[in-house]
C-alpha positions as CSV (number, residue, x, y, z in Angstrom):
1,P,-6.8,21.3,17.3
2,A,-7.5,17.6,18.0
3,Q,-8.1,17.0,14.3
4,A,-4.8,18.7,13.4
5,Q,-2.9,16.4,15.7
6,Q,-4.6,13.3,14.2
7,Q,-3.7,14.4,10.7
8,G,-0.1,15.0,11.7
9,Q,0.1,11.5,13.1
10,A,-1.3,10.0,9.9
11,I,1.4,11.8,7.9
12,N,4.2,10.8,10.3
13,E,3.2,7.1,10.1
14,H,4.4,6.8,6.5
15,R,7.5,9.1,6.5
16,D,9.7,6.1,6.7
17,V,8.6,4.9,3.3
18,G,11.1,5.8,0.6
19,R,9.8,7.5,-2.6
20,N,10.8,4.5,-4.7
21,D,9.5,1.9,-2.3
22,P,6.2,0.2,-2.9
23,C,3.3,2.3,-1.6
24,W,1.9,1.4,1.8
25,C,-1.6,1.2,0.5
26,G,-1.0,-2.0,-1.5
27,S,-1.6,-0.6,-4.9
28,G,1.7,-2.0,-6.2
29,K,2.7,1.4,-7.4
30,K,5.8,3.3,-6.2
31,F,5.0,5.6,-3.2
32,K,6.0,8.7,-5.3
33,R,3.4,7.7,-8.0
34,C,0.7,6.9,-5.5
35,H,0.3,8.6,-2.2
36,G,3.6,10.5,-2.3
37,A,2.4,13.0,-4.9
């Protein structure tokens, strides 16, 4: 259960990123083409 909560928090951290915004990882790609797949 503790791991599930940690995973949920990681997902929630980046929910504010729009699909067409630059990805939070710094790749320079749009979020939808990088981690938003």
